[in-house]
C-alpha positions in Angstrom: 16.2 9.1 -59.7 16.1 10.2 -55.9 14.9 6.7 -54.9 18.0 5.2 -56.6 20.5 7.4 -54.9 18.8 6.6 -51.7 19.4 2.9 -52.4 23.2 3.2 -53.1 24.2 1.5 -49.8 22.2 -1.3 -50.5 23.4 -3.3 -53.8 20.4 -5.8 -53.6 17.8 -3.0 -53.5 19.7 -1.1 -56.2 19.8 -4.3 -58.4 16.1 -4.6 -58.0 15.3 -1.1 -59.0 17.4 -1.4 -62.1 14.9 -3.9 -63.5 12.0 -1.1 -63.3 14.2 1.6 -64.8 15.6 -0.5 -67.6 12.0 -1.5 -68.4 11.4 2.2 -69.1 9.0 2.8 -66.3 8.6 6.4 -64.8 9.6 7.1 -61.4 6.0 7.0 -59.9 5.4 3.7 -61.5 8.6 2.3 -60.3 7.6 3.6 -56.7 4.1 2.1 -56.8 5.7 -1.5 -57.7 8.2 -1.3 -55.0 5.5 -0.4 -52.3 3.2 -3.4 -53.7 6.0 -5.8 -53.6 7.1 -4.7 -50.1 3.1 -4.8 -48.9 3.2 -8.3 -50.5 6.0 -9.6 -48.9 5.0 -8.2 -45.5 1.5 -9.7 -45.7 3.1 -13.1 -46.5 5.3 -13.0 -43.3 2.4 -11.7 -41.2 0.5 -14.9 -42.5 3.5 -17.1 -41.8 3.5 -15.6 -38.1 -0.3 -16.2 -37.8 0.2 -19.7 -38.8 3.0 -20.3 -36.3 0.6 -18.6 -33.6 -1.9 -21.3 -34.4 0.1 -24.1 -34.4 2.1 -23.0 -31.5 4.6 -24.1 -30.3 5.1 -26.3 -33.3 7.4 -25.2 -36.5 5.2 -24.9 -39.4 8.3 -25.0 -41.5 8.6 -28.6 -40.7 6.0 -30.4 -42.7 5.5 -33.8 -44.0 5.1 -34.8 -47.9 1.2 -34.6 -47.4 1.8 -30.8 -46.3 0.9 -31.6 -42.7 2.7 -29.9 -39.7 5.2 -32.5 -38.2 4.6 -32.2 -34.5 7.0 -33.6 -32.0 6.6 -36.7 -30.4 7.8 -35.6 -27.0 6.0 -33.0 -24.7 7.5 -29.5 -24.3 9.2 -28.4 -21.0 8.3 -24.9 -19.6 11.8 -23.7 -20.6 11.3 -24.8 -24.3 7.9 -23.4 -24.4 9.1 -19.8 -22.9 11.9 -19.8 -25.4 9.4 -20.6 -28.4 7.1 -18.1 -27.4 9.9 -15.3 -27.0 11.1 -15.9 -30.5 7.7 -15.9 -31.9 7.1 -12.4 -30.2 10.1 -11.1 -31.9 8.8 -12.3 -35.4 5.6 -11.0 -34.7 6.9 -7.4 -33.9 9.0 -7.4 -37.0 5.9 -7.7 -39.3 4.1 -5.3 -37.2 1.6 -8.0 -35.9 2.3 -8.0 -32.0 0.7 -11.1 -30.1 -2.0 -9.7 -28.0 -1.6 -10.5 -24.2 -5.1 -12.3 -24.1 -4.1 -14.7 -26.8 -0.9 -15.9 -24.9 -2.6 -17.9 -22.4 -4.5 -19.7 -24.8 -1.6 -20.5 -26.6 0.4 -21.8 -23.6 -2.4 -24.1 -22.8 -2.7 -25.5 -26.2 0.9 -26.4 -25.9 0.9 -28.1 -22.5 -0.2 -31.6 -21.8 -2.8 -32.3 -19.2 -0.1 -32.7 -16.3 1.6 -29.6 -17.1 -1.7 -27.6 -17.3 -2.6 -28.9 -13.6 0.8 -27.9 -12.3 0.5 -24.4 -13.8 -3.1 -23.9 -12.7 -2.3 -25.2 -9.1 0.5 -22.7 -9.0 -1.5 -19.8 -10.1 -4.3 -20.6 -7.9 -2.0 -20.9 -4.8 -0.6 -17.5 -5.6 -3.8 -15.7 -6.1 -5.5 -17.2 -3.0 -8.7 -18.0 -5.0 -10.3 -20.7 -7.1 -10.3 -19.6 -11.0 -13.3 -21.3 -12.3 -13.0 -19.6 -15.6 -9.5 -20.2 -17.3 -10.3 -17.5 -20.1 -9.9 -15.0 -17.1 -6.3 -15.7 -16.7 -4.1 -13.1 -18.1 -0.5 -13.4 -19.3 0.7 -11.6 -16.2 -0.9 -14.5 -14.2 1.0 -17.1 -16.1 4.3 -15.5 -17.2 5.9 -15.5 -13.7 5.0 -19.3 -13.1 6.3 -20.1 -16.8 9.7 -18.5 -15.9 9.7 -20.1 -12.5 9.2 -23.5 -14.0 11.8 -23.2 -16.6 14.3 -22.2 -13.7 13.3 -25.0 -11.9 13.9 -27.5 -14.9 17.2 -25.9 -15.7 18.6 -26.2 -12.2 17.5 -29.7 -12.0 19.2 -30.5 -15.2 22.1 -28.9 -13.8 22.4 -30.9 -10.6 22.0 -34.2 -12.7 24.8 -33.1 -14.7 27.0 -32.1 -11.7 26.2 -35.4 -10.2 27.4 -37.1 -13.1 30.6 -35.2 -13.3 31.2 -35.9 -9.6 30.9 -39.5 -10.2 33.1 -39.7 -13.1 35.9 -37.5 -11.3 35.6 -39.6 -8.1 36.2 -42.9 -10.3 37.9 -41.5 -13.4 39.0 -45.2 -14.1 35.6 -46.9 -13.5 35.0 -47.1 -17.2 38.1 -49.1 -18.0 38.1 -51.4 -14.8 36.9 -54.2 -17.0 39.7 -53.8 -19.4 42.3 -53.6 -16.8 41.2 -56.8 -15.0 41.4 -58.5 -18.6 45.0 -57.3 -19.2 46.1 -58.4 -15.8 44.6 -61.8 -16.5 46.4 -61.9 -19.9 49.7 -60.9 -18.4 49.2 -63.6 -15.7 48.7 -66.2 -18.3 51.6 -65.0 -20.7 54.2 -64.5 -17.9 57.3 -66.8 -18.5 61.0 -67.1 -17.3 63.5 -64.3 -18.3 66.7 -65.7 -16.9 68.6 -63.0 -14.9 66.2 -60.3 -16.2 63.2 -61.7 -14.3 62.8 -63.9 -11.2 59.6 -66.0 -10.7 56.4 -64.4 -9.2 56.2 -61.2 -7.0 53.4 -62.5 -5.1 50.7 -60.6 -7.0 49.3 -62.6 -9.7 49.4 -61.0 -13.3 52.6 -58.8 -12.6 56.2 -59.2 -13.4 58.9 -58.7 -10.8 61.3 -56.1 -10.9 64.1 -56.5 -13.5 67.6 -56.9 -11.9 69.4 -55.3 -14.8 66.9 -52.3 -15.6 64.8 -51.8 -12.6 61.6 -52.0 -14.3 58.8 -54.8 -14.5 58.6 -56.5 -18.1 58.7 -60.1 -19.4 61.2 -61.7 -21.6 64.9 -60.9 -21.7 65.9 -57.5 -20.8 67.0 -55.0 -23.3 70.0 -54.0 -21.3 71.3 -57.5 -21.1 70.4 -58.4 -24.6 72.0 -55.1 -26.1 74.9 -55.4 -23.5 74.2 -51.5 -22.4 77.2 -50.1 -20.5 76.3 -48.6 -17.0 77.2 -44.9 -16.7 77.7 -45.5 -13.0 80.2 -48.4 -12.6 81.2 -48.7 -16.3 80.3 -52.5 -16.6 78.0 -53.8 -19.5 74.6 -55.5 -19.2 72.8 -53.2 -17.1 71.4 -49.6 -16.7 72.7 -47.1 -14.3 70.8 -47.1 -11.0 69.7 -50.9 -11.4 70.3 -53.3 -8.7 73.2 -55.0 -10.8 75.2 -51.8 -10.5 78.1 -52.1 -8.3 77.3 -48.9 -6.5 74.0 -50.4 -5.5 75.8 -53.7 -4.1 75.0 -56.0 -6.9 76.8 -58.1 -9.3 76.3 -58.4 -13.2 78.9 -61.2 -13.7 77.6 -64.7 -14.7 79.1 -65.9 -11.3 76.8 -64.0 -9.3 73.7 -64.9 -11.0 72.0 -66.9 -8.3 73.0 -64.0 -5.9 71.5 -61.4 -8.3 68.1 -63.3 -8.4 67.8 -63.6 -4.8 68.8 -59.8 -4.5 66.2 -58.7 -7.1 63.3 -60.9 -5.4 64.2 -59.7 -1.9 64.1 -56.0 -3.3 60.9 -56.6 -5.0 59.3 -58.1 -1.8 60.5 -55.0 0.2 59.1 -52.7 -2.3 55.6 -54.5 -2.5 55.6 -54.6 1.4 56.0 -50.9 1.4 53.0 -50.3 -0.8 50.7 -52.3 1.4 48.9 -50.1 4.0 
């Protein structure tokens, strides 16, 4: 029962051993079967890694209904290639089948297309200062620095493009809604109507309403302050909000007798405001 006690911290291994002991097997027989299962599982994992090495950098787990490995339609970048190789090295070390350095160059060249191969070979030849006639003489130490360098270049270029896109969006944050804004302005210009004392004619810019005399805002239709007979907190009169042009403290008049003067006052105030906004 020494093996069973050793497995007390692993519930799955403990339940696995129970099957053998409940079958009435002796301790040595249980140990032999456990070793056989372990070696069998290890061999299956090793074969899976070797299959991935042969199909590098493609994922052998992605297969079609016919059992063929599904290869991607796009070419691999150096950064992706380096990451796939690193992951495969970790898996190989886990099953005690490390990838030999002599096999890595072959795997790399198998994964690259013709243009990528030419780029890599040109860089290696420029560094070594000699023309390598036999590509098989290339070692992993010759390829690895350039693979990392190309990956860094691609990552930097990708970051630069993303930075330029962000800069463009920040410099013109409303650029994407420009068409919608124009549409809303045209719609406002077509639906603009008379609002009595609440609005007075055009403000000089198409598609915009003049400043309301009784509330100080731009809107269409009858003003809410006049419609609901809102009481001003500054002068006590009804029909306008506090701080509006109609307020007595602002020099206005909210009575019906001063309607014409109120419209002229609102129009003049709006024109002065628009003139101040023009640079």
